[in-house]
C-alpha positions as CSV (number, residue, x, y, z in Angstrom):
1,M,140.4,118.4,-54.4
2,P,139.9,115.6,-57.0
3,G,139.3,116.7,-60.6
4,R,140.7,120.2,-59.9
5,A,143.8,121.5,-61.5
6,P,146.6,122.7,-59.2
7,G,146.3,126.4,-58.8
8,A,142.5,126.6,-59.2
9,R,141.0,129.4,-57.2
10,D,137.5,130.8,-56.3
11,G,135.9,127.6,-57.6
12,V,137.3,128.0,-61.1
13,D,139.5,125.3,-62.6
14,A,142.5,126.8,-64.3
15,P,142.7,125.2,-67.7
16,V,146.1,123.5,-68.6
17,P,146.8,123.9,-72.3
18,A,149.1,121.6,-74.3
19,G,152.7,121.9,-73.3
20,G,151.9,121.9,-69.6
21,V,151.8,125.7,-69.2
22,R,148.7,126.9,-67.5
23,A,147.1,130.1,-68.7
24,E,146.3,132.0,-65.5
25,P,143.1,134.1,-65.3
26,E,143.5,137.8,-65.1
27,G,144.7,139.1,-61.7
28,M,146.2,135.7,-60.6
29,T,149.7,137.0,-60.6
30,T,148.7,140.0,-58.4
31,G,147.0,137.6,-56.1
32,L,150.0,135.3,-55.8
33,L,152.2,138.2,-55.0
34,R,149.8,139.3,-52.3
35,T,149.8,135.8,-50.9
36,G,153.6,135.7,-50.9
37,R,153.8,138.9,-49.1
38,A,151.2,137.7,-46.6
39,I,153.3,134.5,-46.0
40,R,156.4,136.5,-45.4
41,A,154.6,138.9,-43.1
42,C,153.2,135.9,-41.2
43,A,156.7,134.5,-40.9
44,W,158.0,137.8,-39.5
45,L,155.1,138.0,-37.1
46,L,155.8,134.5,-35.9
47,T,159.4,135.5,-35.3
48,V,158.5,138.4,-33.1
49,G,155.7,136.5,-31.4
50,V,152.6,138.2,-32.9
51,L,150.8,135.0,-33.7
52,G,147.2,136.1,-33.6
53,A,147.6,138.0,-36.9
54,C,148.3,134.7,-38.7
55,G,145.4,132.8,-37.2
56,E,147.7,130.4,-35.3
57,T,147.6,129.2,-31.8
58,D,150.3,130.8,-29.5
59,P,152.8,128.0,-28.7
60,G,154.4,130.1,-25.9
61,P,157.7,132.0,-25.8
62,L,160.1,131.6,-28.6
63,Q,162.7,129.0,-27.7
64,V,166.3,129.8,-28.9
65,P,168.7,126.8,-28.8
66,E,172.0,127.3,-27.0
67,L,174.8,128.3,-29.4
68,E,177.6,125.9,-30.0
69,Y,181.0,126.7,-31.2
70,G,183.2,124.5,-33.4
71,V,186.2,124.9,-31.2
72,E,186.7,125.2,-27.5
73,A,188.9,128.3,-27.7
74,P,187.9,131.2,-30.1
75,W,191.5,131.9,-31.2
76,P,193.7,129.3,-32.9
77,V,196.6,128.0,-30.7
78,S,199.9,129.6,-31.7
79,A,202.9,127.4,-32.1
80,P,205.3,127.5,-29.1
81,L,207.9,130.3,-29.5
82,P,211.5,130.1,-28.4
83,P,212.4,131.8,-25.0
84,V,213.1,135.5,-25.0
85,G,216.7,136.2,-25.7
86,P,219.1,138.4,-23.7
87,A,218.3,141.5,-25.8
88,G,214.6,141.1,-25.4
89,R,211.5,140.8,-27.6
90,L,209.5,143.6,-29.1
91,I,205.7,143.7,-28.9
92,I,203.9,145.9,-31.5
93,T,200.2,146.4,-31.4
94,N,198.6,146.2,-34.9
95,N,195.5,148.2,-34.4
96,L,193.6,147.4,-37.5
97,E,194.0,143.6,-37.6
98,D,193.9,142.6,-33.9
99,T,197.3,141.1,-33.8
100,L,200.7,141.6,-32.2
101,S,204.0,141.6,-34.1
102,L,206.8,139.9,-32.2
103,L,210.4,140.6,-33.1
104,D,213.6,139.4,-31.2
105,L,216.2,142.1,-30.8
106,D,218.9,139.5,-30.6
107,G,218.8,139.0,-34.4
108,M,218.5,142.7,-35.3
109,E,222.0,142.7,-37.0
110,S,220.9,139.9,-39.4
111,P,220.0,140.9,-42.9
112,T,216.9,138.6,-42.7
113,W,215.7,140.1,-39.4
114,G,211.9,140.5,-39.2
115,E,208.9,139.2,-37.4
116,L,209.3,136.2,-35.2
117,A,205.6,135.7,-35.1
118,R,202.3,137.5,-35.4
119,V,199.8,136.4,-32.8
120,P,196.1,137.3,-32.4
121,V,194.9,139.4,-29.5
122,G,191.4,140.3,-28.4
123,L,188.2,138.7,-27.0
124,N,186.1,138.3,-30.2
125,P,187.8,136.6,-33.2
126,V,185.2,137.7,-35.7
127,E,185.2,141.4,-34.9
128,L,187.9,144.1,-35.1
129,E,188.5,145.3,-31.5
130,G,191.4,147.7,-32.0
131,P,194.3,146.8,-29.7
132,H,195.7,150.1,-28.6
133,H,199.0,150.4,-26.7
134,T,200.7,148.0,-24.3
135,A,202.6,147.8,-21.1
136,V,205.0,145.1,-19.7
137,S,205.3,144.0,-16.1
138,P,208.6,144.6,-14.4
139,E,209.1,140.8,-13.9
140,N,208.4,140.3,-17.7
141,D,205.9,137.6,-16.9
142,F,202.8,139.4,-18.2
143,Y,201.9,142.3,-20.5
144,Y,198.8,144.3,-20.8
145,V,196.9,145.5,-23.9
146,G,194.1,148.0,-24.2
147,I,191.1,147.0,-26.3
148,S,189.5,150.1,-27.7
149,N,186.6,148.5,-29.6
150,Y,186.6,150.9,-32.5
151,V,187.6,150.3,-36.1
152,P,189.7,153.2,-37.5
153,G,188.9,154.2,-41.0
154,S,188.6,157.6,-42.6
155,G,188.6,160.9,-40.8
156,S,191.0,163.4,-39.3
157,G,193.7,163.0,-36.6
158,P,196.3,160.3,-36.1
159,H,193.7,157.6,-35.6
160,G,191.0,158.4,-38.1
161,T,187.8,157.4,-36.2
162,H,189.7,156.8,-33.0
163,G,187.6,158.1,-30.1
164,S,184.2,157.6,-31.7
165,G,183.3,154.1,-30.4
166,K,180.2,153.5,-28.3
167,A,181.0,150.1,-26.8
168,D,183.0,149.7,-23.6
169,G,186.6,148.9,-23.9
170,Y,188.8,146.4,-22.0
171,C,192.3,146.0,-20.6
172,L,193.7,142.5,-21.2
173,K,196.4,140.7,-19.3
174,L,198.4,138.2,-21.3
175,D,200.9,135.6,-20.4
176,A,204.3,136.7,-21.8
177,A,205.3,133.1,-22.6
178,T,202.1,131.8,-24.3
179,H,200.5,135.1,-25.3
180,A,197.2,133.8,-23.9
181,V,194.7,136.0,-22.2
182,V,194.8,135.3,-18.5
183,G,192.6,138.2,-17.3
184,S,190.6,141.1,-18.4
185,V,188.6,144.0,-17.0
186,R,185.9,146.1,-18.6
187,V,186.4,149.9,-18.7
188,D,184.8,152.9,-20.4
189,P,184.4,153.4,-24.1
190,N,187.3,154.5,-26.3
191,P,190.4,153.4,-24.2
192,G,193.4,155.6,-25.1
193,D,196.7,154.9,-23.3
194,V,197.6,152.2,-20.9
195,F,200.5,152.7,-18.5
196,L,201.9,150.5,-15.7
197,G,203.4,151.9,-12.5
198,A,207.0,151.1,-11.8
199,E,206.0,148.8,-8.9
200,G,204.1,146.7,-11.4
201,R,200.9,146.5,-9.3
202,T,198.8,149.4,-10.8
203,L,197.6,150.1,-14.3
204,Y,196.4,153.4,-15.5
205,Q,194.1,153.5,-18.6
206,T,192.6,156.6,-20.1
207,H,189.6,157.0,-22.4
208,F,189.9,159.2,-25.5
209,D,186.2,159.7,-25.8
210,L,185.6,162.3,-28.6
211,L,182.1,160.9,-29.1
212,K,181.2,162.0,-25.6
213,I,182.3,165.5,-26.3
214,A,180.2,165.7,-29.5
215,E,177.1,164.2,-27.9
216,V,177.2,166.6,-24.9
217,A,177.8,169.6,-27.1
218,R,174.9,168.5,-29.4
219,R,172.4,168.7,-26.5
220,G,173.9,171.9,-25.1
221,G,175.6,170.3,-22.1
222,T,178.5,171.7,-20.1
223,E,182.2,171.0,-20.5
224,A,182.2,169.3,-17.1
225,E,179.8,166.7,-18.6
226,M,182.3,165.9,-21.3
227,D,184.9,164.6,-18.8
228,S,186.0,161.1,-19.3
229,R,187.5,158.9,-16.6
230,M,190.9,157.4,-16.0
231,A,190.7,153.8,-14.8
232,I,193.0,152.8,-12.0
233,L,193.3,149.0,-12.2
234,D,194.8,146.3,-9.9
235,A,197.2,144.5,-12.3
236,R,197.2,141.3,-10.3
237,T,193.5,140.8,-10.0
238,M,192.5,142.8,-13.1
239,T,189.8,144.7,-11.1
240,R,189.0,148.4,-11.0
241,T,190.1,150.2,-7.9
242,A,189.0,153.6,-9.0
243,M,187.5,155.5,-11.9
244,V,188.6,159.1,-11.7
245,P,187.0,161.8,-13.9
246,V,189.9,163.7,-15.3
247,C,189.0,165.8,-18.4
248,P,187.5,165.7,-21.8
249,A,189.1,163.0,-24.1
250,P,192.2,162.2,-22.0
251,H,194.8,160.2,-23.9
252,A,198.5,159.8,-22.9
253,V,199.1,159.1,-19.2
254,R,202.6,159.1,-17.5
255,L,203.7,159.1,-13.9
256,S,206.0,161.4,-12.1
257,P,209.4,159.8,-11.3
258,D,208.3,159.2,-7.7
259,G,205.0,157.7,-8.8
260,R,202.9,160.1,-6.7
261,R,201.3,161.9,-9.6
262,A,199.7,161.0,-12.9
263,Y,200.0,163.5,-15.8
264,V,197.3,163.2,-18.5
265,A,197.1,164.9,-21.9
266,C,193.6,166.2,-22.4
267,W,192.1,167.1,-25.8
268,S,190.6,170.2,-24.1
269,D,194.0,172.0,-24.3
270,E,194.9,170.9,-20.8
271,V,197.1,168.7,-18.7
272,A,195.3,166.9,-15.9
273,I,197.4,166.3,-12.8
274,V,196.1,163.5,-10.5
275,E,197.3,163.1,-7.0
276,L,197.6,159.3,-6.6
277,E,198.4,159.1,-2.9
278,Q,195.3,160.8,-1.8
279,A,192.2,158.6,-1.4
280,D,189.9,160.8,-3.4
281,H,192.5,161.3,-6.2
282,P,192.0,165.1,-6.6
283,V,192.6,166.5,-10.1
284,R,194.1,169.8,-11.1
285,R,193.9,171.0,-14.7
286,V,196.3,173.3,-16.3
287,K,195.7,175.0,-19.7
288,V,198.7,174.4,-22.0
289,A,198.8,178.0,-23.3
290,D,197.3,181.4,-22.8
291,N,195.4,181.1,-26.1
292,A,194.0,177.7,-25.2
293,G,190.7,176.6,-26.7
294,T,187.9,174.3,-25.3
295,A,187.0,170.7,-25.6
296,V,184.8,171.5,-28.5
297,R,187.2,173.8,-30.2
298,P,190.7,173.0,-29.0
299,L,193.5,175.0,-30.5
300,H,196.4,172.8,-29.4
301,Q,195.0,169.2,-28.9
302,P,197.4,167.7,-26.4
303,Y,197.8,164.0,-27.2
304,A,201.0,162.6,-25.9
305,L,203.4,163.2,-22.9
306,T,207.0,162.5,-22.2
307,V,208.4,162.9,-18.7
308,S,212.0,163.6,-18.0
309,P,213.6,160.8,-15.9
310,T,215.9,163.2,-14.1
311,T,213.9,166.5,-13.6
312,G,210.4,165.2,-13.8
313,A,209.5,167.9,-16.3
314,V,206.5,167.1,-18.5
315,W,206.8,167.7,-22.2
316,V,203.3,167.8,-23.9
317,S,202.9,166.8,-27.5
318,S,200.1,168.9,-29.1
319,L,198.8,167.9,-32.5
320,A,197.1,171.0,-33.8
321,S,199.7,173.6,-32.7
322,R,202.6,171.3,-33.6
323,A,204.2,172.3,-30.3
324,V,206.0,170.4,-27.6
325,Q,205.0,172.4,-24.5
326,Y,206.7,172.4,-21.1
327,L,205.0,171.8,-17.7
328,D,207.1,172.7,-14.7
329,P,206.8,169.8,-12.2
330,V,207.4,172.0,-9.2
331,T,205.1,175.0,-9.9
332,L,202.7,172.9,-12.1
333,T,202.5,175.8,-14.5
334,M,203.3,176.0,-18.2
335,D,206.5,177.8,-19.3
336,P,205.8,179.2,-22.8
337,Q,209.5,180.2,-23.2
338,R,210.4,176.5,-23.3
339,T,208.0,175.6,-26.1
340,V,209.5,173.7,-29.0
341,W,207.8,174.3,-32.3
342,L,208.0,171.5,-35.0
343,P,207.0,171.3,-38.7
344,G,204.5,168.5,-37.9
345,A,202.4,167.0,-35.1
346,P,204.5,165.6,-32.3
347,M,203.7,162.2,-30.9
348,F,205.1,159.8,-28.3
349,G,208.8,160.5,-27.7
350,A,211.6,159.2,-25.4
351,F,214.3,160.6,-23.2
352,T,217.7,159.2,-22.8
353,S,218.3,157.9,-19.2
354,D,220.4,160.9,-18.3
355,G,217.6,163.2,-19.3
356,R,219.9,165.2,-21.6
357,T,218.2,164.4,-24.9
358,L,214.6,164.1,-26.0
359,Y,213.9,162.3,-29.2
360,M,210.5,163.4,-30.5
361,P,208.9,161.8,-33.5
362,Y,206.4,163.9,-35.5
363,Q,204.0,163.4,-38.3
364,S,203.4,165.2,-41.6
365,V,207.2,165.3,-42.3
366,D,207.7,162.0,-40.5
367,S,210.9,162.7,-38.8
368,I,212.6,162.6,-35.4
369,A,213.4,165.9,-33.7
370,I,216.5,165.8,-31.4
371,I,215.6,168.2,-28.6
372,D,218.0,169.6,-25.9
373,P,215.8,170.1,-22.9
374,D,218.3,172.6,-21.4
375,H,218.2,174.7,-24.5
376,P,214.8,174.3,-26.1
377,E,215.3,177.5,-28.0
378,A,217.9,175.8,-30.1
379,V,216.9,174.4,-33.5
380,P,216.4,170.7,-33.0
381,G,218.5,168.1,-34.9
382,E,216.7,165.9,-37.3
383,I,216.6,162.2,-38.3
384,P,214.4,161.8,-41.4
385,L,212.1,158.7,-41.4
386,A,210.0,159.3,-44.6
387,P,212.8,158.3,-47.1
388,S,212.9,154.8,-45.4
389,G,209.1,154.3,-46.0
390,C,207.7,155.7,-42.7
391,L,204.2,157.2,-42.9
392,N,202.5,158.6,-39.9
393,V,205.1,157.9,-37.2
394,H,203.3,157.2,-33.9
395,Q,205.8,156.2,-31.2
396,L,209.5,156.0,-30.5
397,M,211.3,153.8,-28.0
398,L,215.0,153.6,-27.2
399,T,216.8,150.2,-27.0
400,P,218.2,149.5,-23.5
401,D,221.8,150.4,-24.6
402,E,220.4,153.6,-26.1
403,R,222.3,153.0,-29.3
404,Y,219.1,152.7,-31.4
405,A,215.7,154.3,-31.6
406,L,212.7,152.1,-32.6
407,A,210.1,154.1,-34.5
408,V,206.6,152.6,-35.2
409,C,204.9,154.1,-38.2
410,E,201.1,153.6,-38.8
411,G,201.3,153.5,-42.6
412,D,198.2,154.4,-44.7
413,H,195.9,152.2,-42.6
414,V,195.3,150.0,-45.7
415,G,198.7,148.3,-46.2
416,P,201.3,147.2,-43.7
417,G,202.8,149.6,-41.2
418,T,206.6,149.7,-40.5
419,L,209.1,149.5,-37.7
420,H,212.3,151.5,-38.3
421,V,215.6,150.9,-36.5
422,V,217.5,154.2,-36.2
423,S,221.2,154.5,-35.4
424,L,221.4,157.4,-33.0
425,E,225.1,157.8,-33.5
426,E,224.8,157.8,-37.3
427,R,221.5,159.6,-37.2
428,R,220.0,157.5,-39.9
429,V,217.6,154.5,-40.4
430,V,219.6,151.3,-40.7
431,K,216.8,148.8,-40.9
432,T,213.1,148.8,-41.9
433,V,210.6,145.9,-41.2
434,Q,207.0,145.6,-42.3
435,V,204.6,144.7,-39.5
436,G,200.8,144.5,-39.4
437,L,198.0,147.0,-40.3
438,F,198.0,150.3,-38.4
439,P,200.7,149.6,-35.7
440,D,200.6,152.2,-32.9
441,S,202.9,151.1,-30.1
442,V,206.1,149.2,-29.3
443,A,207.1,147.7,-26.0
444,L,210.1,145.6,-24.9
445,L,209.6,142.2,-23.2
446,R,212.9,141.3,-21.5
447,S,214.2,137.8,-20.8
448,R,213.5,136.3,-17.4
449,P,216.2,134.9,-15.1
């Protein structure tokens, strides 16, 4: 309005003194603050579509423009890698940074041996998805990685907050030459282990869903409602063929030597035995001890399994009781006389091909126990890992010639984890390599003819 100073209100011109600073009438600041709040409230109402409160005409539904990405592919393209050598290539899942560490075994004797490459893995490059365990096809043309969709941090247990995610997980199929995702399938929340049958056509993926146990218990539900499912997946088409309820918070899954049964470690102090050849996949559950607890209050906490390649016996790694417990594959009963007690929590071990020795890594002390399955009452031999920098050992794998054990150690979940090469003849660590954050598995990709 002509002749009116900017900021005049209620028909009163606001005088402008010398220096250009206007003296505001009493209460103007309060009024402006109220006006600002009203404008912000109006903007919010416009956003949610409540237009009448702002005195505006409704323009119709809010139109959101289609999102555009700066690149065609979400992940950067990795440089081509040399072919896999005769000794094979290691794949280590780095859980806390969504990467895979690749190391060639052919150069292991070199003093400069280390990572060949570290490649990204996942579906969303801006969010931690927690790659968890891997399996390699018999033809070595593909490998499979579980995507757990949780971010481990603080908390108890070997994975911190592992098992507390709410989002569904995935199983990814990756090309072994390019490490590109070529297929995926959505599964239940909190994927645990992933295991590929010897024929290479069927994947088994468990779901370590501790959150489900807590939520059911909170509302007073039954233990049957706490059961999580094991996904049975077609590895060629990456589709689900069955989702079998097995037990509360199943983790490790291994097959019998003939492939007819799946053995699953259950947090509820049980082993679930799934008959794979029957169409309805019936499940039998066996408590690991007479003093077994429940899903809410487990006393043993079965977490990992190791199956003898010769006898088919199942050795169950229980975290809380620090015991390696024996399941008879014929009677499907536990034999407490064959239990091996360790100073720390046993994890994922490995048998020699003749079944005569079980190498079992365990945490707290961070060591490898050398167990004689025929004489479990004998004191196990030991190979210490902690002096070489291992913290929270998770999995152990033998090289094809069985001269070395490869032990993956999680680290402190803040700095890099480690891979330790152990001479089984000398019973000592001969090489240590830093890898990514929170590594939790190692698998071998062999060269293709």
